[in-house]
MIKOL-730854 format. One line per 4 residues: number of its first residue (from 1); their letters; for each residue z, x, y of C-alpha. Coordinates in nm, 4 decimals. Example, Ala and Ser with C-alpha at 12.3 -4.5 7.8 and 13.67 -1.06 7.14 Angstrom:
BEGIN
1> as> 0.7800:1.2300:-0.4500  0.7140:1.3670:-0.1060
//
This chain:
BEGIN
1> msrk> 8.5910:14.5318:-2.4944  8.5108:14.1612:-2.5463  8.2724:13.9696:-2.3205  8.5695:13.7665:-2.1898
5> dkks> 8.7606:14.0859:-2.1008  8.4537:14.2326:-1.9303  8.4089:13.9149:-1.7250  8.7765:13.9207:-1.6250
9> rrtv> 8.7518:14.2872:-1.5246  8.4431:14.2218:-1.3142  8.6151:13.9319:-1.1353  8.9056:14.1588:-1.0410
13> erkf> 8.6607:14.4303:-0.9312  8.4740:14.1821:-0.7100  8.7903:14.0749:-0.5287  8.8974:14.4373:-0.4890
17> aikn> 8.5539:14.5379:-0.3588  8.5429:14.2607:-0.0984  8.8964:14.3396:0.0190  8.8173:14.7090:0.0517
21> svgr> 8.4816:14.6410:0.2207  8.6467:14.4378:0.4945  8.9056:14.7108:0.5428  8.6360:14.9768:0.5548
25> iiiv> 8.4316:14.7990:0.8210  8.7437:14.7487:1.0345  8.8278:15.1202:1.0148  8.4679:15.2282:1.0910
29> aall> 8.4391:14.9822:1.3816  8.7723:15.0968:1.5276  8.6715:15.4637:1.5144  8.3323:15.3895:1.6737
33> vfqv> 8.4989:15.1917:1.9550  8.7376:15.4831:2.0087  8.4475:15.7296:2.0421  8.2631:15.5041:2.2897
37> alli> 8.5821:15.4597:2.4949  8.6313:15.8363:2.4955  8.2808:15.8877:2.6335  8.3308:15.6250:2.9048
41> fgfi> 8.6589:15.7749:3.0217  8.4970:16.1183:3.0149  8.2212:15.9972:3.2498  8.4733:15.8353:3.4842
45> flft> 8.6794:16.1569:3.4981  8.3693:16.3704:3.5604  8.2378:16.1574:3.8468  8.5856:16.1277:4.0011
49> klpf> 8.6412:16.5047:4.0069  8.2796:16.5988:4.0820  8.1227:16.3082:4.2774  7.8006:16.5044:4.3494
53> mlyv> 7.7303:16.4930:3.9730  7.6444:16.1256:4.0095  7.3453:16.2151:4.2316  7.2434:16.4911:3.9934
57> mygi> 7.2478:16.2427:3.7084  7.0350:15.9945:3.9032  6.7794:16.2699:3.9554  6.7806:16.3567:3.5855
61> sflf> 6.7593:15.9888:3.4906  6.4496:15.9486:3.7104  6.2828:16.2352:3.5223  6.3818:16.0739:3.1910
65> vigi> 6.2255:15.7446:3.3005  5.8985:15.9240:3.3829  5.9061:16.0878:3.0404  5.9787:15.7596:2.8595
69> nakd> 5.6914:15.5883:3.0378  5.4561:15.8606:2.9101  5.5545:15.7953:2.5472  5.3804:15.5570:2.3091
73> hand> 5.6769:15.3216:2.2694  5.6074:14.9482:2.3003  5.6466:14.8314:2.6612  5.9306:14.5972:2.5586
77> ikli> 6.1305:14.8965:2.4357  6.0420:15.1115:2.7348  6.1642:14.8432:2.9778  6.5135:14.8091:2.8335
81> wvii> 6.5576:15.1892:2.8238  6.4415:15.2248:3.1854  6.6951:14.9638:3.2972  6.9819:15.1187:3.0970
85> ilaf> 6.9098:15.4749:3.2156  6.8695:15.3810:3.5826  7.1790:15.1579:3.5830  7.4035:15.3945:3.3830
89> pmag> 7.2484:15.7438:3.4104  7.4822:15.9553:3.1981  7.5541:15.6925:2.9321  7.1905:15.5805:2.9240
93> illy> 7.0559:15.9321:2.8717  7.3104:16.0086:2.5994  7.2285:15.6811:2.4222  6.8556:15.7504:2.4432
97> llfh> 6.9011:16.1005:2.2993  7.1231:15.9545:2.0278  6.8658:15.6887:1.9370  6.5678:15.9242:1.9282
101> yspa> 6.6991:16.2753:1.8600  7.0189:16.2446:1.6573  7.0773:16.5202:1.3968  7.0913:16.2712:1.1090
105> mhvm> 6.7640:16.1134:1.2169  6.6015:16.4568:1.2472  6.7064:16.5447:0.8916  6.5779:16.2129:0.7563
109> kkki> 6.2440:16.2497:0.9383  6.1955:16.5909:0.7812  6.2723:16.4548:0.4348  6.0349:16.1621:0.4872
113> rnsd> 5.7550:16.3956:0.5985  5.8006:16.5945:0.2785  5.7977:16.2731:0.0778  5.4831:16.1532:0.2577
117> nyml> 5.3093:16.4812:0.1742  5.3880:16.4285:-0.1925  5.2595:16.0705:-0.1698  4.9381:16.1931:-0.0101
121> enlk> 4.8857:16.4316:-0.3015  4.9496:16.1719:-0.5708  4.8351:15.8361:-0.4325  4.4606:15.8861:-0.4467
125> qded> 4.2135:15.6171:-0.3508  3.9737:15.5221:-0.6296  3.6305:15.5743:-0.4744  3.4631:15.3103:-0.6920
129> vrad> 3.7172:15.0527:-0.5761  3.6675:15.1592:-0.2163  3.2889:15.1335:-0.2329  3.3039:14.7950:-0.4074
133> fess> 3.5413:14.6512:-0.1454  3.3540:14.7939:0.1518  3.0194:14.6546:0.0343  3.1516:14.3112:-0.0658
137> aphe> 3.3833:14.2352:0.2271  3.3501:14.4922:0.5088  3.5495:14.2809:0.7559  3.8621:14.2609:0.5386
141> ysmf> 3.8073:14.6118:0.4004  3.8964:14.7575:0.7409  4.2565:14.6259:0.7145  4.3034:14.7921:0.3755
145> kylk> 4.1370:15.1126:0.4949  4.3917:15.1279:0.7790  4.6802:15.1187:0.5288  4.5268:15.3955:0.3189
149> dfal> 4.4404:15.6233:0.6105  4.7546:15.5819:0.8216  5.0303:15.4527:0.5897  4.9066:15.6536:0.2867
153> ypfy> 4.8987:15.3544:0.0492  4.5698:15.3097:-0.1432  4.4337:14.9697:-0.2440  4.3459:14.8543:-0.5948
157> ngts> 4.1587:14.5977:-0.7986  4.2398:14.4936:-1.1537  4.5980:14.3927:-1.0687  4.7142:14.0428:-1.1604
161> tkfy> 4.9359:13.8571:-0.9139  5.1684:13.5603:-0.9535  5.3335:13.3930:-0.6559  5.6720:13.2167:-0.6817
165> dnas> 5.7563:12.9545:-0.4201  6.1280:12.9754:-0.4986  6.3596:13.2717:-0.5378  6.5252:13.1488:-0.8579
169> gcye> 6.1979:13.1283:-1.0491  6.0968:13.4758:-0.9367  6.4390:13.6204:-1.0205  6.4386:13.4702:-1.3706
173> amid> 6.0887:13.6060:-1.4406  6.1941:13.9479:-1.3091  6.4930:13.9639:-1.5446  6.2786:13.8475:-1.8385
177> dmwk> 6.0388:14.1360:-1.7717  6.3278:14.3817:-1.7435  6.4564:14.2821:-2.0879  6.1158:14.3950:-2.2248
181> akey> 6.1307:14.7360:-2.0525  6.0659:15.0388:-2.2730  6.1026:15.3364:-2.0370  6.2595:15.2658:-1.6976
185> ifie> 6.3760:15.0039:-1.4489  6.3969:15.0667:-1.0734  6.5795:14.8238:-0.8439  6.5971:14.8527:-0.4625
189> yhai> 6.7612:14.5776:-0.2536  6.9010:14.5403:0.0947  7.1992:14.3378:-0.0283  7.3661:14.2917:-0.3654
193> enke> 7.6588:14.0549:-0.4144  7.8692:14.1124:-0.7228  7.9026:13.7456:-0.8093  7.7354:13.4860:-1.0328
197> sfep> 7.3822:13.5673:-0.9175  7.4192:13.9350:-1.0079  7.5645:13.8690:-1.3540  7.2368:13.8227:-1.5510
201> lhnc> 7.0788:14.1226:-1.3765  7.3897:14.3318:-1.4357  7.3962:14.2453:-1.8069  7.0314:14.3431:-1.8422
205> laak> 7.0666:14.6718:-1.6508  7.3769:14.7734:-1.8474  7.2149:14.6870:-2.1815  6.8959:14.8788:-2.1018
209> ageg> 7.0895:15.1798:-1.9777  7.2839:15.1659:-2.3050  6.9513:15.1820:-2.4922  6.8752:15.5095:-2.3120
213> ldvr> 6.6309:15.3814:-2.0496  6.6175:15.5376:-1.7040  6.7835:15.2648:-1.4956  6.8276:15.3203:-1.1200
217> viyd> 6.9606:15.1042:-0.8372  6.9368:15.1551:-0.4597  7.1205:14.9263:-0.2203  7.1796:14.9369:0.1533
221> dvgs> 7.5401:15.0011:0.2522  7.5453:14.7791:0.5614  7.3422:14.5045:0.3919  7.5953:14.4899:0.1082
225> fvfi> 7.9224:14.5805:0.2802  8.0592:14.2241:0.2845  8.0047:14.1917:-0.0902  8.0801:14.5304:-0.2480
229> nsef> 8.2028:14.8845:-0.1806  8.1827:15.2268:-0.3429  8.3775:15.0947:-0.6447  8.0594:14.9013:-0.7276
233> krml> 7.8632:15.2264:-0.7497  8.1258:15.3801:-0.9771  8.1166:15.0711:-1.2007  7.7386:15.0947:-1.2434
237> eseg> 7.7492:15.4681:-1.3092  8.0194:15.4196:-1.5735  7.7673:15.2004:-1.7552  7.4926:15.4643:-1.7419
241> ikcc> 7.3125:15.3126:-1.4434  7.2134:15.5650:-1.1769  7.3022:15.4382:-0.8302  7.2201:15.5421:-0.4748
245> ifnp> 7.3735:15.3954:-0.1558  7.1263:15.4060:0.1317  7.2572:15.5340:0.4664  7.6327:15.4929:0.4029
249> mspm> 7.8374:15.3670:0.6960  7.9996:15.6478:0.8897  8.2758:15.6498:1.1522  8.0723:15.9025:1.3520
253> ldvf> 7.8632:15.7765:1.6429  7.5104:15.8154:1.5060  7.2398:15.5553:1.5617  7.0558:15.6351:1.2381
257> mnnr> 7.3081:15.3761:1.1201  7.0801:15.1256:1.2940  6.7940:15.1999:1.0511  6.8537:15.0068:0.7316
261> dhrk> 6.6771:14.9741:0.3957  6.5502:14.6138:0.4049  6.3178:14.6538:0.1051  6.3292:14.4403:-0.2090
265> icvv> 6.1590:14.6171:-0.4986  6.1737:14.5938:-0.8765  5.9583:14.8155:-1.0991  5.9459:14.7870:-1.4804
269> dgki> 5.7831:15.0797:-1.6656  5.5444:15.1311:-1.3726  5.3346:14.8419:-1.5063  5.5098:14.5380:-1.3576
273> gytg> 5.6474:14.5095:-1.0054  5.8178:14.2485:-0.7898  5.8864:14.2065:-0.4216  5.9640:13.9204:-0.1860
277> gfni> 6.2184:13.7961:0.0618  6.5312:13.7411:-0.1474  6.8319:13.9654:-0.2017  7.0666:13.9478:-0.5020
281> aney> 7.3333:13.7169:-0.3603  7.4423:13.3601:-0.4328  7.3045:13.1962:-0.1179  6.9491:13.3165:-0.1927
285> fnit> 6.9468:13.1114:-0.5143  7.1246:12.8061:-0.3675  7.4394:12.8686:-0.5709  7.6166:12.8448:-0.2358
289> hpfg> 7.4817:12.6692:0.0759  7.6188:12.8308:0.3939  7.3050:12.7280:0.5876  7.1789:12.4260:0.3964
293> ewyd> 6.8971:12.4720:0.1475  6.7752:12.8310:0.1288  6.3980:12.8823:0.0969  6.2660:13.2149:-0.0291
297> tgvr> 5.9640:13.3429:-0.2196  5.8423:13.6386:-0.4257  5.5397:13.7869:-0.5964  5.4856:13.9532:-0.9346
301> legp> 5.2279:14.2306:-0.9820  5.0923:14.3708:-1.3064  4.8442:14.6546:-1.3072  4.7626:14.9763:-1.1209
305> avkn> 4.8808:14.8535:-0.7781  5.2391:14.8701:-0.9062  5.2144:15.2468:-0.8632  5.2591:15.2040:-0.4864
309> ltvm> 5.5940:15.0308:-0.5466  5.6990:15.3034:-0.7928  5.6193:15.5783:-0.5428  5.7896:15.3820:-0.2632
313> flsm> 6.1083:15.3622:-0.4693  6.0970:15.7293:-0.5733  6.0386:15.8380:-0.2131  6.3525:15.6541:-0.1072
317> wely> 6.5511:15.7826:-0.4054  6.4610:16.1427:-0.3279  6.5919:16.1142:0.0280  6.9375:16.1304:-0.1295
321> desm> 6.8704:16.2965:-0.4657  6.6478:16.5966:-0.3967  6.6611:16.7287:-0.7516  6.3286:16.5724:-0.8548
325> dekd> 6.2661:16.6750:-1.2150  5.9493:16.6877:-1.4229  6.0095:16.3309:-1.5389  5.9902:16.2005:-1.1822
329> klly> 5.6730:16.4018:-1.1196  5.5152:16.2395:-1.4230  5.6007:15.8962:-1.2832  5.4078:15.9816:-0.9681
333> eqki> 5.1084:16.0720:-1.1834  5.1385:15.7775:-1.4238  4.8109:15.5962:-1.5022  4.8237:15.2158:-1.5373
337> ertd> 4.5528:15.0119:-1.7073  4.3594:14.7511:-1.5095  4.3743:14.3815:-1.5858  4.0797:14.1424:-1.5478
341> argf> 4.2283:13.9896:-1.2324  4.0030:13.9486:-0.9305  4.0546:14.0564:-0.5713  4.2038:14.3599:-0.3975
345> ivpy> 4.5677:14.4384:-0.3332  4.7796:14.6997:-0.1558  5.1604:14.7144:-0.1736  5.2729:14.9066:0.1348
349> gdsp> 5.5874:15.0287:0.3047  5.6949:15.0650:0.6650  5.9333:15.3276:0.8026  6.1120:15.3298:1.1412
353> ldde> 6.1043:15.7108:1.1431  5.7292:15.7612:1.1725  5.4955:15.6821:1.4615  5.3086:15.4034:1.2838
357> ltge> 5.4058:15.0367:1.3361  5.2584:14.9441:1.0007  5.4171:14.6015:0.9521  5.3278:14.4773:1.2991
361> nvyi> 4.9771:14.6246:1.2848  4.8981:14.4450:0.9573  5.0029:14.1082:1.1040  4.8057:14.1728:1.4245
365> nily> 4.4996:14.2751:1.2205  4.5161:13.9520:1.0220  4.5430:13.7453:1.3408  4.2450:13.9223:1.4980
369> nskd> 4.0361:13.8718:1.1817  4.1317:13.5060:1.1226  3.8581:13.2483:1.1727  4.0044:12.9114:1.0656
373> ycwf> 4.3803:12.9395:1.0259  4.6706:13.1857:1.0111  5.0164:13.0607:0.9077  5.3518:13.2419:0.9013
377> ttpy> 5.7040:13.1826:0.7783  5.9833:13.3898:0.9308  6.3617:13.3475:0.9614  6.3540:13.5090:1.3070
381> lvis> 6.0848:13.5025:1.5758  6.1706:13.7895:1.8121  5.8409:13.9595:1.8855  5.6902:14.2282:2.1038
385> enmr> 5.4440:14.1520:2.3818  5.1663:14.2917:2.1600  5.2510:14.0476:1.8827  5.2888:13.7558:2.1233
389> rais> 4.9467:13.8274:2.2734  4.7851:13.8520:1.9278  4.9261:13.5117:1.8282  4.8266:13.3605:2.1628
393> lask> 4.4756:13.5058:2.1553  4.4118:13.3799:1.8019  4.5287:13.0331:1.9079  4.3072:13.0411:2.2164
397> rgvd> 4.0078:13.1371:2.0009  4.0571:12.8119:1.8095  4.2413:12.9545:1.5078  4.5021:12.7118:1.3680
401> vrii> 4.8123:12.9314:1.4077  5.1366:12.7856:1.2713  5.4826:12.9398:1.2461  5.7650:12.7980:1.0321
405> tpgi> 6.1232:12.8890:1.1310  6.4665:12.7705:1.0072  6.6089:12.4309:1.0907  6.9634:12.5561:1.0269
409> pdkv> 7.0066:12.9100:1.1674  7.2288:13.1800:1.0217  7.2740:13.3510:1.3621  7.3078:13.1231:1.6626
413> tvnk> 7.2210:13.3830:1.9293  6.9133:13.5058:1.7425  6.8027:13.1453:1.6919  6.8262:13.0855:2.0685
417> ltks> 6.6202:13.3994:2.1152  6.3687:13.2709:1.8575  6.3300:12.9448:2.0492  6.2754:13.1347:2.3749
421> yyss> 5.9304:13.2314:2.2428  5.8262:12.8773:2.1533  5.7034:12.7616:2.4945  5.4619:13.0473:2.5684
425> liaa> 5.3175:13.0395:2.2146  5.2777:12.6624:2.2220  5.1114:12.6821:2.5628  4.8463:12.9025:2.4001
429> gcri> 4.7878:12.6488:2.1214  5.0240:12.7707:1.8464  5.2116:12.5060:1.6439  5.5802:12.5559:1.5594
433> yefk> 5.7671:12.3934:1.2687  6.1356:12.3991:1.1721  6.2498:12.3646:0.8113  6.5026:12.0841:0.8508
437> pgfv> 6.6775:12.1047:0.5089  6.8081:12.4521:0.5869  6.7169:12.8177:0.6230  6.3694:12.9658:0.5724
441> hakm> 6.4164:13.3301:0.4731  6.0664:13.3852:0.3258  5.8383:13.6340:0.4972  5.4812:13.5195:0.4318
445> cvsd> 5.1430:13.4977:0.5970  4.8217:13.3341:0.4740  4.4843:13.3306:0.6485  4.1595:13.1453:0.5718
449> srva> 4.2542:13.1159:0.1998  4.1332:13.4761:0.1605  4.4139:13.6996:0.2869  4.7895:13.6777:0.2316
453> vvgt> 5.1031:13.8877:0.2800  5.4275:13.8420:0.0856  5.7190:14.0802:0.1361  6.0270:14.1640:0.3399
457> inld> 5.8828:14.1917:0.6928  6.0142:13.9368:0.9441  5.8527:13.8643:1.2785  6.1317:14.0386:1.4672
461> frsl> 6.2106:14.3775:1.6202  6.4507:14.4723:1.3415  6.1843:14.4430:1.0722  5.8896:14.5613:1.2783
465> yhhf> 6.0624:14.8559:1.4499  6.4036:14.9426:1.3011  6.4069:14.8824:0.9229  6.2485:15.0316:0.6120
469> edav> 6.0334:14.7471:0.4782  5.7756:14.6634:0.2129  5.5111:14.3980:0.1529  5.1955:14.3214:-0.0429
473> lmfn> 4.8623:14.2585:0.1313  4.6167:14.0636:-0.0869  4.2509:13.9698:-0.0525  4.0907:13.7060:-0.2781
477> tdci> 4.3573:13.7491:-0.5456  4.4343:13.4746:-0.7937  4.7592:13.3688:-0.6258  4.6373:13.3150:-0.2685
481> ndvk> 4.5715:12.9445:-0.3254  4.9292:12.9181:-0.4557  5.0561:13.0759:-0.1306  4.8508:12.8248:0.0700
485> nafd> 4.9819:12.5353:-0.1422  5.3384:12.6552:-0.0848  5.2781:12.6386:0.2901  5.1374:12.2857:0.2588
489> slid> 5.4439:12.1720:0.0637  5.6804:12.3472:0.3025  5.5230:12.1936:0.6134  5.5760:11.8478:0.4607
493> rcee> 5.9501:11.9236:0.4687  5.9487:12.0512:0.8262  5.9657:11.8902:1.1672  5.7005:11.9968:1.4152
497> vteq> 5.8623:12.0855:1.7475  5.5411:12.1703:1.9312  5.5547:11.8725:2.1676  5.9277:11.9202:2.2331
501> ysvr> 5.8721:12.2751:2.3621  5.5454:12.2107:2.5438  5.7394:12.1117:2.8575  5.8364:12.3982:3.0887
505> pnlf> 6.2168:12.4473:3.0737  6.4339:12.4422:3.3832  6.5174:12.7528:3.5882  6.8572:12.8236:3.4297
509> irig> 6.7207:12.8068:3.0754  6.4335:13.0369:3.1711  6.6777:13.2906:3.3207  6.8958:13.2819:3.0089
513> rsil> 6.5951:13.3267:2.7797  6.4653:13.6111:2.9942  6.7948:13.7977:2.9594  6.7987:13.7454:2.5815
517> rlva> 6.4414:13.8664:2.5469  6.5162:14.1711:2.7602  6.7749:14.2954:2.5116  6.5799:14.1747:2.2043
521> pml> 6.4381:14.5219:2.1168  6.7938:14.6523:2.0783  6.9146:14.3713:1.8507
//
């Protein structure tokens, strides 16, 4: 088949995929609404025929509230559940059980525990690296030790890092590295759009699969549903590319659907790895401009630290393909040579199905350890009380805390919720900036020109509590000055809104913001 015929076929497939995706979401949504309506009418019938059941349910709901209060959930999450259960006893209890004890979630937790056990066996901390870090920088070492002890991800030296302050540059470098692959290519993205942006990646993946390399792709079903459908998976597999759809949409009422794969990972031969904020879709590379100029970033790793990304990908792959063969086991055990790069680095993941709030804890640790400054970019600022207090306390200690958010939002309601946090943070001394040319989607943090984070983790409940995420924590690596310089350049293109939000809003605005923030943990 000629290149022109292939391009024509792919265009038809794109249109077909989008049409079918829209139809699929309509069908799934309709069936979910039907199930919810059935439950509501069932409750009404029960309480009409057996009115004493209402009092029984209030008694049970009170016991549930006591039990919830005893758990280690964040107070923000506890509060909304207490209100829902006391206001709507039967529905509230069923929803709570569905959110925390659904069969699908139970199965996934078991699989993740098994995966974590395998990680623990194969991701060993190099004791020489540990001793060197602890003796040279004990303060910062504690943050990395936390990730090894509680998230199971060891830290490394001898890994070179390169930071990209635009998504296009990072994407081009990633594809160039993939063309040089000799053994395997692993790709994991929240969203893939089968349009112009995907074309160069698609050509590379298909060519490398044709050469006999082990090429695998994971994408999130909900993240990609507007762009593609299951025909996309069949197309890739017909080209020799192995493909896995994370958590496919289901018409059954099951809140594991709320937990999405938000990671962005590329691994080439276990030696080179990429992560960052961008997905594979036109808007991320400013081919289209639905929200003005799109700003995103990424980071390239080369060296032993890439192993964490490899294991992260394999752990996710094996949730759906349990037939791990000897080849996969060898990838876990693969040894990667060190480079002469300086500093320490730990790529890490975060899961909504364990008891560790890894993403939030890393950010809070950085804030508590900052001495001079701590700057963030985030597309959404919807934070827990713990995170708000950490930002406020750092500001009150005299740390220059700055947060950059979008000037043109992609979700109006979430943007209003984001702005509801401005006043209290500014009152504590934090400075807020908005990127006026468009939408900031990058998820970055830099502190004191010594510590930086680049990855997928937003400052919002979805990233910090509900999604599978990944990021890279770096200390004194070669690219940290580049991250700081990117912030300096970005701030020059922003408008500071600190003074605008330093005035206490009127009563009606405060009530509206309070309601939005009450439901924020569920968004």
